[in-house]
C-alpha angles and dihedrals in degrees: 000000000000113000114245118220108280096240090055094053090043092051092045092055092047092051091046090052089051091051096046092050089053102040109023115080093206097048094042090056097053124109133186087263096052090046095050097083092042090054090051091052091049090050090054091049089051088050093053089051092053093047092053093041089230104161095187091056090038090060091048097047092046086056092049091052091046089054088056091051090053089045095055091044092051090053091049091049089053090056092046092246103118144318135235088257091058091050091056093046090051094055093043089052090048091050090053091048095046093046105057087148086066106030100030139026099282116128123215129179102197148347094287090058090053093050090048091053092049093056091048091050090049091053091047087052088063106270112144098210138028087235094055095098093059106102117233090222096060117115110267097249095050090045091053090050093049094047091051093049092049092047088054093062092066095046101265094132140108114256101221138022093245090065092055091048089051092050090051092051088050091053093047091052089051089050093050089050093055091045089056089049095045102225102151095193091052092044091056091047092050092042087058091050090052092052091046089052092049091054087051090053090049089058091054091048088050091241125141100226095201091053091044092052093047092050087053090051091051090048094049091048091049093049096042093050090049092050089047092052094047096049097042097046091101092053098267125127127229090254088069090066132075124235090252092053093050090045090053090054091044090053092048090054091047092050091048089055091051093052 
C-alpha cells in the first residue's frame, strides 16, 4: 500500500472523527471518562505488540492509540478547551525546550547528561520534586523503575553493581528475619523492599524488569498449557496427577524447548 502524504492522512482522520461524533450514537456518547479504560487497554495491547516485536500488530495498535488522541482532542475542542493542532504544537514546544543541546547552545556528552538536563529543566518549570512526573496510577513495578531512574539524575544512586547486590542480600536477610518471627505486616513491608531492590539490580544489569517478568509469564503460560495438554490427552484431569508427575512433564517440556 502506497503511503499518502502525511497531511492528507491527518486531515482524513480528523474529518472522520468529526463525522463519527456527529452521526454515530456510540461515538457521540463518549466522554473522556468513558474512554479512559479503553485507552489503558489499547496501551497494554501496544505494549504486547512491542514485546513480541510484531510489526503488523504494532502498526495497528499505534493507529488505535492515535485514534484515541484525536478522540480526546475532539471532545476538548467541543468544550472550547483545545484542538488537536494545539496538542501537537504543545509537544513540539516542549521538545524544543527540553532539548537545548539541539535547539540552543547547551553541550552534552552522553545520554546521562541529557537526562540530568531534563530533570533540571522540569524543576525550573515549577515541579517541586524530581519524582513529581511519575504518575500515581502507574503499575507498581514501572513506578519503582521510573522513580529510581529519576533519583539517579540527581546523584541518588549506587556507584557499582556489587553495592546493589549487597543491598538486595541485606533486604532478603531482613525478610527472612521477619518470616521467622511471623509478623505478617513486617513480612509484607520487607517483601516490598526486596522487590524494590530487585528492580534496582535490573537497572544495573540493563534489564527492563516489566518486560522480563512478562516474558516469564508468557513462558510459564506456554509450558503450563503444554503440560496440561499432554497430561489430559487421555481424559484425565491435572488433579489425577501428583506434583512429582506434573513436575516430570514440566521438566520434559523445558528440556525440549532448550534443545
